[in-house]
C-alpha positions as CSV (number, residue, x, y, z in Angstrom):
1,M,-70.4,45.2,30.2
2,N,-72.9,48.1,30.2
3,N,-76.5,47.2,30.5
4,T,-77.5,49.4,27.6
5,L,-75.3,47.4,25.3
6,L,-76.4,44.1,26.7
7,L,-80.1,44.9,26.4
8,N,-80.2,46.8,23.1
9,C,-77.4,45.3,21.1
10,R,-76.3,42.0,19.6
11,R,-72.5,41.3,19.7
12,L,-70.8,40.4,16.4
13,F,-67.3,39.2,16.6
14,L,-64.4,38.4,14.3
15,T,-61.6,36.6,16.1
16,G,-58.1,35.7,15.0
17,L,-57.9,37.7,11.8
18,T,-54.3,37.2,10.9
19,V,-52.6,39.7,8.6
20,Q,-49.0,40.6,7.7
21,A,-48.5,44.3,8.7
22,N,-45.8,46.8,8.6
23,I,-46.0,47.8,12.3
24,G,-43.6,48.6,15.1
25,V,-41.2,51.2,16.4
26,H,-38.2,48.9,17.0
27,D,-35.5,48.6,14.3
28,F,-36.1,44.8,14.0
29,E,-39.8,45.5,13.4
30,Q,-39.2,47.8,10.6
31,Q,-37.3,45.4,8.4
32,A,-40.3,43.4,7.1
33,P,-44.0,42.9,7.7
34,Q,-44.8,40.9,10.7
35,R,-47.7,38.7,11.8
36,L,-50.5,40.6,13.6
37,I,-53.6,39.0,15.0
38,I,-56.7,41.1,15.4
39,D,-60.0,40.5,17.3
40,V,-63.0,42.7,16.8
41,D,-66.3,42.8,18.8
42,L,-69.1,45.0,17.5
43,Y,-72.1,45.9,19.5
44,V,-74.8,46.4,16.9
45,S,-78.2,48.0,17.5
46,F,-81.1,45.4,17.4
47,E,-83.4,48.0,16.0
48,G,-81.0,49.1,13.3
49,T,-80.1,45.6,12.1
50,R,-83.0,43.3,12.7
51,P,-83.3,41.3,9.5
52,K,-86.9,41.2,8.3
53,D,-86.2,39.4,5.0
54,D,-83.1,37.4,6.0
55,R,-80.9,39.5,3.7
56,I,-77.2,40.5,4.2
57,D,-78.0,44.1,3.5
58,E,-80.1,44.3,6.6
59,V,-77.3,43.6,9.0
60,V,-73.7,44.6,9.6
61,D,-71.7,42.4,7.3
62,Y,-68.5,40.7,8.5
63,D,-66.9,41.7,5.2
64,F,-67.2,45.3,6.3
65,V,-65.1,44.5,9.4
66,R,-62.4,42.7,7.4
67,A,-62.4,45.5,4.8
68,V,-61.8,48.1,7.5
69,V,-58.8,46.2,8.8
70,H,-57.3,45.4,5.5
71,E,-57.7,49.0,4.2
72,R,-55.9,50.4,7.3
73,I,-53.1,47.9,7.0
74,A,-52.7,48.7,3.3
75,R,-52.2,52.4,4.0
76,G,-48.6,51.8,5.1
77,H,-46.4,51.5,8.2
78,I,-47.9,51.9,11.6
79,G,-45.7,52.7,14.5
80,L,-47.9,51.7,17.4
81,Q,-50.6,49.1,18.0
82,E,-52.5,51.9,19.8
83,T,-52.7,53.9,16.6
84,L,-54.0,50.9,14.7
85,C,-56.7,50.1,17.3
86,D,-57.8,53.7,17.3
87,D,-57.9,54.0,13.5
88,I,-60.0,50.8,13.2
89,L,-62.4,51.8,16.0
90,T,-63.0,55.2,14.4
91,R,-63.8,53.6,11.1
92,L,-66.1,50.9,12.6
93,L,-68.0,53.4,14.6
94,D,-68.7,55.4,11.4
95,H,-71.2,52.6,10.5
96,T,-74.7,53.6,11.4
97,G,-75.6,50.2,12.9
98,V,-72.5,50.0,15.2
99,M,-73.1,51.4,18.7
100,A,-69.8,50.3,20.2
101,A,-66.7,48.3,19.4
102,R,-63.7,46.6,20.9
103,V,-60.5,46.0,18.9
104,S,-57.5,44.1,20.1
105,T,-54.3,43.5,18.3
106,R,-51.4,41.3,19.2
107,K,-48.0,40.6,17.7
108,P,-47.1,36.9,18.4
109,D,-43.6,37.0,17.1
110,V,-41.9,40.0,18.8
111,Y,-40.3,38.3,21.8
112,P,-39.3,34.6,22.1
113,D,-40.3,34.4,25.8
114,C,-43.9,35.5,25.6
115,E,-47.0,34.4,23.6
116,A,-47.8,37.9,22.3
117,V,-47.7,41.6,23.0
118,G,-50.8,43.6,22.3
119,V,-53.3,46.4,22.9
120,E,-57.0,46.5,23.3
121,A,-59.4,49.5,23.1
122,F,-63.1,49.9,23.5
123,R,-65.2,52.8,22.4
124,A,-68.9,53.6,22.1
125,K,-70.7,56.3,20.2
126,P,-71.6,59.3,22.3
127,G,-74.7,58.8,24.4
128,V,-74.6,55.0,24.2
129,L,-73.1,54.4,27.7
């Protein structure tokens, strides 16, 4: 991990967010929603989110992360997990306190002979790395 992120950010994470999503390019994936598991790491500026009064509005709220994911899923069918990761990353990085983010998605029910198939993407705001 980049020293800038390690020295200047705290890491917030949301792991194992399980949703039903209309996602996939194969015929068998387009018949019905399927289980999708999403993990998110946010690298949040210490300076921008240091709580002085111990209030939720002073930090990046986990509800924001969940809302971003659920809003994207609700927009309709997604062909590729890459598209979903990129869309979520873009929205997360719009938050002023978020310096970088990592999003991974995995579909655990696609193939009977593997645990899951997935994608992971990392992105930072310009100038952070």
